[in-house]
MARLO-966018 format. One record per residue (C-alpha): residue number from 1; residue in three letters; x, y, z. Coordinates in steps of 0.001 Angstrom, whole numbers. Layout:
BEGIN
[pt NUM; "Ala"; [X; Y; Z]]
...
***
This chain:
BEGIN
[pt 1; "Met"; [42804; 67367; -7288]]
[pt 2; "Phe"; [39805; 68378; -4569]]
[pt 3; "Thr"; [40303; 69234; -847]]
[pt 4; "Pro"; [37507; 68186; 1891]]
[pt 5; "Leu"; [37417; 72344; 2152]]
[pt 6; "Asp"; [36710; 72524; -1504]]
[pt 7; "Gln"; [34130; 69768; -850]]
[pt 8; "Ser"; [32516; 71704; 2265]]
[pt 9; "Phe"; [32250; 75012; -144]]
[pt 10; "Met"; [30767; 73396; -2941]]
[pt 11; "Arg"; [28308; 71467; -733]]
[pt 12; "Arg"; [27054; 74797; 206]]
[pt 13; "Ala"; [26619; 76231; -3096]]
[pt 14; "Leu"; [24754; 73067; -3892]]
[pt 15; "Glu"; [22674; 74187; -873]]
[pt 16; "Leu"; [22015; 77634; -2236]]
[pt 17; "Ala"; [21128; 76381; -5526]]
[pt 18; "Glu"; [18228; 74554; -4617]]
[pt 19; "Arg"; [17045; 77709; -3011]]
[pt 20; "Gly"; [15889; 78235; -6759]]
[pt 21; "Leu"; [14095; 74710; -7074]]
[pt 22; "Tyr"; [10806; 76141; -7595]]
[pt 23; "Thr"; [11496; 79930; -9170]]
[pt 24; "Ala"; [14889; 79430; -11403]]
[pt 25; "Ala"; [12854; 77615; -14313]]
[pt 26; "Pro"; [13260; 77934; -17382]]
[pt 27; "Asn"; [17136; 78872; -15928]]
[pt 28; "Pro"; [19219; 76245; -14041]]
[pt 29; "Arg"; [19251; 76205; -10727]]
[pt 30; "Val"; [22780; 77446; -9865]]
[pt 31; "Gly"; [24570; 78388; -6579]]
[pt 32; "Ala"; [28067; 80041; -5647]]
[pt 33; "Val"; [30311; 81065; -3010]]
[pt 34; "Leu"; [33063; 83289; -2864]]
[pt 35; "Val"; [36550; 82239; -801]]
[pt 36; "Lys"; [38832; 84012; 329]]
[pt 37; "Asp"; [41576; 82960; 3201]]
[pt 38; "Gly"; [39565; 79511; 4003]]
[pt 39; "Arg"; [36261; 81567; 4665]]
[pt 40; "Thr"; [33407; 82705; 3032]]
[pt 41; "Ile"; [32806; 86002; 2438]]
[pt 42; "Gly"; [29700; 85853; -161]]
[pt 43; "Glu"; [27028; 83977; -1648]]
[pt 44; "Gly"; [24381; 83951; -3914]]
[pt 45; "Trp"; [21951; 81823; -6029]]
[pt 46; "His"; [19923; 82119; -9218]]
[pt 47; "Gln"; [16075; 83172; -7680]]
[pt 48; "Val"; [14441; 84140; -10795]]
[pt 49; "Ala"; [14858; 83666; -14415]]
[pt 50; "Gly"; [15842; 87314; -16176]]
[pt 51; "Glu"; [17375; 88659; -12972]]
[pt 52; "Ala"; [21125; 88284; -11811]]
[pt 53; "His"; [22627; 84720; -11989]]
[pt 54; "Ala"; [24465; 83486; -8490]]
[pt 55; "Glu"; [27954; 84456; -9463]]
[pt 56; "Val"; [26649; 87913; -9671]]
[pt 57; "Asn"; [25041; 87768; -6487]]
[pt 58; "Ala"; [27669; 86412; -4328]]
[pt 59; "Val"; [30153; 89148; -5567]]
[pt 60; "Arg"; [27494; 91578; -4616]]
[pt 61; "Asp"; [27229; 90129; -1341]]
[pt 62; "Ala"; [30819; 90052; -1021]]
[pt 63; "Gln"; [31089; 93811; -2129]]
[pt 64; "Ala"; [28273; 94406; 684]]
[pt 65; "Lys"; [30106; 92942; 3420]]
[pt 66; "Gly"; [33550; 94582; 2407]]
[pt 67; "Gly"; [33508; 97083; -212]]
[pt 68; "Ala"; [33969; 97049; -4296]]
[pt 69; "Asp"; [37071; 95344; -4104]]
[pt 70; "Ala"; [36154; 92505; -1915]]
[pt 71; "Ala"; [35694; 89704; -4566]]
[pt 72; "Arg"; [39577; 90219; -6053]]
[pt 73; "Gly"; [41950; 87433; -5431]]
[pt 74; "Thr"; [38762; 85041; -4169]]
[pt 75; "Thr"; [37880; 81383; -4594]]
[pt 76; "Ala"; [34387; 81255; -6806]]
[pt 77; "Tyr"; [32589; 77968; -6341]]
[pt 78; "Val"; [29999; 77444; -8564]]
[pt 79; "Thr"; [27552; 74990; -9237]]
[pt 80; "Leu"; [27368; 75082; -13384]]
[pt 81; "Glu"; [29741; 76496; -15792]]
[pt 82; "Pro"; [29432; 80726; -15559]]
[pt 83; "Cys"; [27966; 81699; -18948]]
[pt 84; "Asn"; [29532; 83347; -21619]]
[pt 85; "His"; [26946; 84673; -23788]]
[pt 86; "Gln"; [24571; 87839; -23473]]
[pt 87; "Gly"; [21148; 86526; -22854]]
[pt 88; "Arg"; [18362; 88377; -20517]]
[pt 89; "Thr"; [21620; 89209; -18607]]
[pt 90; "Pro"; [25349; 89790; -19183]]
[pt 91; "Pro"; [28046; 87229; -19627]]
[pt 92; "Cys"; [29227; 86101; -15834]]
[pt 93; "Ala"; [32691; 85027; -17123]]
[pt 94; "Asp"; [33156; 88405; -17744]]
[pt 95; "Phe"; [31810; 89672; -14794]]
[pt 96; "Leu"; [34135; 87158; -12865]]
[pt 97; "Val"; [36931; 88204; -14836]]
[pt 98; "Gln"; [36119; 91806; -14270]]
[pt 99; "His"; [36304; 91882; -10560]]
[pt 100; "Gly"; [39527; 89612; -10157]]
[pt 101; "Ile"; [38338; 86315; -9256]]
[pt 102; "Ala"; [41247; 84272; -8956]]
[pt 103; "Arg"; [39766; 80480; -9101]]
[pt 104; "Val"; [36670; 79078; -10123]]
[pt 105; "Val"; [35789; 75647; -8701]]
[pt 106; "Ala"; [32731; 74246; -10612]]
[pt 107; "Ala"; [30635; 71032; -10470]]
[pt 108; "Met"; [29915; 70965; -14188]]
[pt 109; "Glu"; [29969; 72299; -17688]]
[pt 110; "Asp"; [26794; 73839; -18874]]
[pt 111; "Pro"; [25036; 71597; -21430]]
[pt 112; "Asn"; [24137; 74699; -23409]]
[pt 113; "Pro"; [24938; 74593; -26491]]
[pt 114; "Lys"; [25432; 78410; -26295]]
[pt 115; "Val"; [28037; 78053; -23253]]
[pt 116; "Ala"; [29719; 74074; -23350]]
[pt 117; "Gly"; [32921; 74992; -22394]]
[pt 118; "Ser"; [33288; 78389; -23848]]
[pt 119; "Gly"; [32731; 80240; -20200]]
[pt 120; "Phe"; [35789; 78076; -19130]]
[pt 121; "Gly"; [37939; 79231; -21902]]
[pt 122; "Arg"; [36799; 82926; -21180]]
[pt 123; "Leu"; [38343; 82585; -17615]]
[pt 124; "Arg"; [41268; 80619; -18463]]
[pt 125; "Ala"; [41955; 83026; -21053]]
[pt 126; "Ala"; [42032; 85861; -18610]]
[pt 127; "Gly"; [44563; 83819; -16390]]
[pt 128; "Ile"; [42112; 82432; -13926]]
[pt 129; "Asp"; [43196; 78914; -12433]]
[pt 130; "Val"; [39583; 76402; -13631]]
[pt 131; "Arg"; [38808; 73493; -11803]]
[pt 132; "Val"; [35653; 71627; -12779]]
[pt 133; "Gly"; [33886; 68310; -12160]]
[pt 134; "Leu"; [33741; 68868; -8135]]
[pt 135; "Leu"; [30379; 66955; -6869]]
[pt 136; "Ala"; [28954; 67025; -10674]]
[pt 137; "Arg"; [26522; 63935; -10308]]
[pt 138; "Glu"; [24564; 66059; -7217]]
[pt 139; "Ala"; [24583; 69345; -9805]]
[pt 140; "Arg"; [23488; 67681; -12683]]
[pt 141; "Glu"; [20493; 66132; -10382]]
[pt 142; "Leu"; [19354; 69364; -9290]]
[pt 143; "Asn"; [18776; 70392; -13120]]
[pt 144; "Ile"; [18426; 66971; -14746]]
[pt 145; "Gly"; [15107; 69045; -16617]]
[pt 146; "Phe"; [17370; 71719; -17821]]
[pt 147; "Val"; [20312; 69007; -18925]]
[pt 148; "Ser"; [17540; 67108; -20643]]
[pt 149; "Arg"; [16182; 70068; -22158]]
[pt 150; "Met"; [19635; 71350; -23651]]
[pt 151; "Thr"; [20628; 68086; -24864]]
[pt 152; "Arg"; [17182; 66417; -26324]]
[pt 153; "Gly"; [14919; 69299; -26926]]
[pt 154; "Leu"; [12866; 67156; -24507]]
[pt 155; "Pro"; [11810; 68454; -20810]]
[pt 156; "Trp"; [12003; 65673; -18102]]
[pt 157; "Val"; [9246; 63482; -17716]]
[pt 158; "Arg"; [8189; 62065; -14332]]
[pt 159; "Leu"; [5489; 59802; -13897]]
[pt 160; "Lys"; [3860; 59561; -10265]]
[pt 161; "Val"; [1991; 56886; -9216]]
[pt 162; "Ala"; [-41; 55965; -5825]]
[pt 163; "Ala"; [-412; 52255; -5674]]
[pt 164; "Ser"; [-813; 49288; -3099]]
[pt 165; "Leu"; [1338; 46848; -2582]]
[pt 166; "Asp"; [71; 44719; -5324]]
[pt 167; "Gly"; [113; 47622; -7597]]
[pt 168; "Lys"; [-3467; 49147; -7570]]
[pt 169; "Thr"; [-4099; 52669; -7736]]
[pt 170; "Ala"; [-7814; 52513; -7079]]
[pt 171; "Leu"; [-10770; 50514; -6372]]
[pt 172; "Ala"; [-12852; 48931; -9337]]
[pt 173; "Asn"; [-15528; 51446; -8855]]
[pt 174; "Gly"; [-12574; 54388; -9133]]
[pt 175; "Gln"; [-12326; 55276; -5348]]
[pt 176; "Ser"; [-8527; 56242; -4919]]
[pt 177; "Gln"; [-8848; 58901; -2212]]
[pt 178; "Trp"; [-6466; 58098; 97]]
[pt 179; "Ile"; [-4497; 55264; -920]]
[pt 180; "Thr"; [-1425; 56384; 769]]
[pt 181; "Gly"; [-882; 58789; 3812]]
[pt 182; "Ala"; [-209; 62471; 4668]]
[pt 183; "Glu"; [3641; 62485; 4539]]
[pt 184; "Ala"; [3359; 60941; 1227]]
[pt 185; "Arg"; [1038; 63167; -240]]
[pt 186; "Lys"; [2893; 66051; 731]]
[pt 187; "Asp"; [5976; 64612; -599]]
[pt 188; "Gly"; [3829; 64529; -3829]]
[pt 189; "His"; [3164; 68055; -3725]]
[pt 190; "Ala"; [6773; 69220; -3144]]
[pt 191; "Trp"; [7500; 66850; -7123]]
[pt 192; "Arg"; [4493; 69215; -8275]]
[pt 193; "Ala"; [6130; 72440; -6609]]
[pt 194; "Arg"; [9942; 71837; -8507]]
[pt 195; "Ser"; [7976; 71277; -11801]]
[pt 196; "Cys"; [7031; 73403; -14739]]
[pt 197; "Ala"; [3985; 72001; -15667]]
[pt 198; "Ile"; [1646; 69260; -13870]]
[pt 199; "Leu"; [-166; 66730; -16811]]
[pt 200; "Ser"; [-2986; 64560; -16473]]
[pt 201; "Gly"; [-5602; 63371; -18916]]
[pt 202; "Ile"; [-9272; 63566; -19587]]
[pt 203; "Gly"; [-9914; 60486; -18072]]
[pt 204; "Thr"; [-8745; 61624; -14487]]
[pt 205; "Val"; [-10375; 64948; -15043]]
[pt 206; "Leu"; [-14004; 63132; -15613]]
[pt 207; "Glu"; [-12866; 60468; -12742]]
[pt 208; "Asp"; [-11642; 62606; -10035]]
[pt 209; "Asp"; [-11907; 66661; -11045]]
[pt 210; "Pro"; [-8696; 67209; -9745]]
[pt 211; "Gln"; [-7577; 70869; -9136]]
[pt 212; "Leu"; [-3917; 69776; -10192]]
[pt 213; "Asn"; [-2002; 72231; -8316]]
[pt 214; "Val"; [567; 72736; -4825]]
[pt 215; "Arg"; [-1663; 73225; -1775]]
[pt 216; "Asp"; [634; 71187; 737]]
[pt 217; "Val"; [3961; 73070; 292]]
[pt 218; "Ala"; [4582; 76841; -145]]
[pt 219; "Thr"; [5608; 77706; -3312]]
[pt 220; "Pro"; [5485; 81171; -4887]]
[pt 221; "Arg"; [4318; 80179; -8482]]
[pt 222; "Gln"; [2034; 77358; -9509]]
[pt 223; "Pro"; [3302; 75156; -12487]]
[pt 224; "Leu"; [1198; 75053; -15467]]
[pt 225; "Lys"; [-1728; 72717; -15899]]
[pt 226; "Ile"; [-1636; 70601; -19006]]
[pt 227; "Ile"; [-4727; 68300; -19779]]
[pt 228; "Val"; [-4130; 65551; -22725]]
[pt 229; "Asp"; [-8055; 65752; -23968]]
[pt 230; "Ser"; [-8028; 64451; -27887]]
[pt 231; "Ala"; [-11725; 65116; -28269]]
[pt 232; "Leu"; [-12250; 68617; -25864]]
[pt 233; "Lys"; [-14564; 66657; -23663]]
[pt 234; "Ile"; [-13692; 68666; -20416]]
[pt 235; "Pro"; [-16452; 69991; -18697]]
[pt 236; "Ala"; [-17121; 73557; -17916]]
[pt 237; "His"; [-17402; 73344; -14262]]
[pt 238; "Ala"; [-13773; 70984; -13579]]
[pt 239; "Arg"; [-12226; 72141; -11412]]
[pt 240; "Val"; [-8642; 72109; -12863]]
[pt 241; "Leu"; [-10346; 75342; -14954]]
[pt 242; "Ser"; [-10472; 77063; -11834]]
[pt 243; "Gly"; [-7493; 79503; -11861]]
[pt 244; "Gly"; [-3748; 79315; -13104]]
[pt 245; "Arg"; [-2425; 78448; -16622]]
[pt 246; "Val"; [-3842; 75868; -18136]]
[pt 247; "Leu"; [-2761; 74063; -21543]]
[pt 248; "Ile"; [-5355; 71920; -23305]]
[pt 249; "Ala"; [-3883; 68648; -25399]]
[pt 250; "Cys"; [-6261; 68196; -28166]]
[pt 251; "Gly"; [-6483; 65604; -30878]]
[pt 252; "Val"; [-9470; 67882; -33006]]
[pt 253; "Asp"; [-9869; 71472; -33436]]
[pt 254; "Asp"; [-13357; 72444; -32646]]
[pt 255; "Pro"; [-13945; 75715; -32166]]
[pt 256; "Ala"; [-17238; 75272; -30638]]
[pt 257; "Ala"; [-15735; 73301; -27851]]
[pt 258; "Arg"; [-12824; 75765; -27265]]
[pt 259; "Arg"; [-15001; 78653; -27055]]
[pt 260; "Arg"; [-17502; 76832; -24416]]
[pt 261; "Leu"; [-13850; 75927; -22626]]
[pt 262; "Glu"; [-12634; 79918; -23245]]
[pt 263; "Asp"; [-15589; 81361; -21548]]
[pt 264; "Ala"; [-15567; 79123; -18262]]
[pt 265; "Ala"; [-11829; 79723; -17681]]
[pt 266; "Gly"; [-12324; 83361; -18243]]
[pt 267; "Ala"; [-15331; 83465; -15450]]
[pt 268; "Ser"; [-12705; 81513; -13093]]
[pt 269; "Gly"; [-9752; 84080; -13960]]
[pt 270; "Ala"; [-8080; 80841; -15590]]
[pt 271; "Ser"; [-5520; 81225; -18638]]
[pt 272; "Leu"; [-6422; 79193; -21269]]
[pt 273; "Glu"; [-4593; 77750; -24260]]
[pt 274; "Phe"; [-4787; 75011; -26561]]
[pt 275; "Val"; [-2358; 73168; -28835]]
[pt 276; "Cys"; [-3733; 70413; -31266]]
[pt 277; "Leu"; [-1471; 67687; -31983]]
[pt 278; "Pro"; [-3166; 64666; -33816]]
[pt 279; "Asn"; [-2293; 61460; -34484]]
[pt 280; "Ala"; [-3392; 59470; -37132]]
[pt 281; "Gly"; [-6239; 58353; -35010]]
[pt 282; "Gly"; [-7282; 61344; -33916]]
[pt 283; "Lys"; [-5819; 61171; -30635]]
[pt 284; "Val"; [-3080; 63402; -29120]]
[pt 285; "Glu"; [700; 62483; -30680]]
[pt 286; "Leu"; [2091; 62395; -27183]]
[pt 287; "Pro"; [5901; 62549; -28363]]
[pt 288; "Asp"; [5032; 65806; -30470]]
[pt 289; "Leu"; [3416; 67238; -27378]]
[pt 290; "Met"; [6886; 66665; -25299]]
[pt 291; "Arg"; [8624; 68503; -28196]]
[pt 292; "Glu"; [6042; 71195; -27560]]
[pt 293; "Leu"; [6907; 71486; -23967]]
[pt 294; "Gly"; [10693; 71284; -24710]]
[pt 295; "Ala"; [10680; 74287; -27262]]
[pt 296; "Arg"; [8066; 76223; -24574]]
[pt 297; "Gln"; [11291; 76069; -22081]]
[pt 298; "Phe"; [9668; 73367; -19946]]
[pt 299; "Asn"; [12351; 71642; -17797]]
[pt 300; "Glu"; [10564; 69364; -15862]]
[pt 301; "Val"; [6733; 67720; -16611]]
[pt 302; "His"; [5052; 65906; -13792]]
[pt 303; "Val"; [2357; 63521; -14659]]
[pt 304; "Glu"; [-393; 62399; -12249]]
[pt 305; "Ser"; [-2845; 60509; -14619]]
[pt 306; "Gly"; [-5093; 57202; -15070]]
[pt 307; "Phe"; [-3680; 53848; -16038]]
[pt 308; "Lys"; [-4434; 54478; -19496]]
[pt 309; "Leu"; [-2704; 57687; -20127]]
[pt 310; "Asn"; [629; 56020; -18437]]
[pt 311; "Gly"; [606; 53479; -20180]]
[pt 312; "Ser"; [16; 55298; -23393]]
[pt 313; "Leu"; [3206; 57505; -22308]]
[pt 314; "Leu"; [5084; 54619; -21669]]
[pt 315; "Arg"; [4803; 52862; -24822]]
[pt 316; "Glu"; [5268; 56243; -26675]]
[pt 317; "Arg"; [8666; 56357; -24833]]
[pt 318; "Cys"; [7547; 59734; -23589]]
[pt 319; "Val"; [8636; 59009; -19646]]
[pt 320; "Asp"; [12070; 59458; -18360]]
[pt 321; "Glu"; [11289; 58235; -14354]]
[pt 322; "Val"; [8791; 56664; -12946]]
[pt 323; "Leu"; [7816; 57979; -9139]]
[pt 324; "Ile"; [5988; 55188; -7473]]
[pt 325; "Tyr"; [4456; 55694; -3617]]
[pt 326; "Phe"; [3387; 52193; -2325]]
[pt 327; "Ala"; [1038; 52335; 662]]
[pt 328; "Ala"; [1309; 49068; 3285]]
[pt 329; "Ser"; [-2067; 47935; 2027]]
[pt 330; "Ile"; [-3360; 45079; -652]]
[pt 331; "Ile"; [-6317; 45793; -2480]]
[pt 332; "Gly"; [-7016; 42621; -5069]]
[pt 333; "Asp"; [-7441; 41915; -8253]]
[pt 334; "Ser"; [-10548; 43834; -8936]]
[pt 335; "Gly"; [-8734; 47267; -8415]]
[pt 336; "Gln"; [-7095; 49358; -10982]]
[pt 337; "Gly"; [-3208; 48895; -12031]]
[pt 338; "Met"; [-1009; 51681; -12691]]
[pt 339; "Phe"; [114; 51056; -16632]]
[pt 340; "Asn"; [-2505; 50363; -19596]]
[pt 341; "Leu"; [-107; 48480; -21342]]
[pt 342; "Pro"; [-624; 45279; -23900]]
[pt 343; "Glu"; [211; 41656; -22601]]
[pt 344; "Leu"; [3657; 40179; -23266]]
[pt 345; "Thr"; [4560; 36946; -24740]]
[pt 346; "Arg"; [8212; 37060; -24029]]
[pt 347; "Leu"; [9894; 38287; -20837]]
[pt 348; "Glu"; [12766; 40194; -22339]]
[pt 349; "Asp"; [9961; 42440; -23916]]
[pt 350; "Arg"; [9310; 43950; -20535]]
[pt 351; "Gln"; [9982; 47665; -19556]]
[pt 352; "Arg"; [13311; 47570; -17992]]
[pt 353; "Leu"; [13911; 50314; -15358]]
[pt 354; "Lys"; [16717; 51341; -13269]]
[pt 355; "Leu"; [16448; 51812; -9749]]
[pt 356; "His"; [17289; 55190; -8476]]
[pt 357; "Gln"; [16039; 55641; -4933]]
[pt 358; "Val"; [14368; 54287; -2131]]
[pt 359; "Thr"; [12796; 56484; 515]]
[pt 360; "Gln"; [10393; 55673; 3318]]
[pt 361; "Leu"; [7674; 58389; 4073]]
[pt 362; "Gly"; [5813; 57594; 7348]]
[pt 363; "Asp"; [4042; 54204; 6405]]
[pt 364; "Asp"; [4547; 54401; 2743]]
[pt 365; "Leu"; [7481; 53419; 651]]
[pt 366; "Arg"; [8600; 56125; -1881]]
[pt 367; "Leu"; [10551; 54442; -5152]]
[pt 368; "Ile"; [11974; 56174; -8031]]
[pt 369; "Ala"; [12982; 54605; -10901]]
[pt 370; "Arg"; [14611; 55620; -14537]]
[pt 371; "Ile"; [13587; 54058; -17749]]
[pt 372; "His"; [16756; 52015; -18782]]
***
């Protein structure tokens, strides 16, 4: 059904889509390549939500090189189904019809219920030859958060941990910097950068005073910082309040504490917001928080917290994927573990994961596993 040449052009479209890795959210990362007579005449990708989509940019690129009718009779390779609804930009399916595209090869159908096959239907109704499914797995992986939000109403939650080979994240006294090497830490910042938000807990704030921003890789925008702080104990001098956008999820509404933190954030130029989502025990109802983040159009959430919140997120089924950096070292029984989970009496009750990827980074090992 697909030729080696089709494969080559779609791989190029995926490369272009990845250029929107840090900027396209809440929209999907999409790339497009226009081909005529076996050669590329136009390329584009979706850069920023609210601006032109990948298909439009590819056509405009072709027109800039070859004139107004350059796209007529071409094949468009796109990593996602062209949209067929009016959002912040006009429908791409209509745009392709108007510019005389003869054939469309798409990696996957758009999971957005507003599209979900209707874009392909519009193209076929106009007589365009449409083929779907080329490198679909790669396209889905690139937009795993968007797919999650469109199909479940929830962001894709990735929980990151750095640990020794025996699963310890810190010494008994809390010292943890640095268990892993520079390459692993830089890679961790790349995962931060692609996420819509970085989530941590009050325990980590009090213990480590993190900045929770992207530093080791170039990025045009910083993710939102989310702190799970049930009783609003976060200190006014906490570095996480020093600039950027911050959302504090709490379990009690304490106006005096909110004013204290708002004053501190305002003095440092941070934009601060609160969301109160109490459970029966006065803690934060974590599943409700994930639904709230989905409603706010967050595609990917990156978690960097302590073993208590890690365990709570797992118990509450709020984690989709664990990203673990294992250092070639052993700390011993006195160190802190990765997840605070109740003791099991039956092996069949253990949390099952599916190994997704293993990569060596310097002297460290990066393991990605998904909830079974």
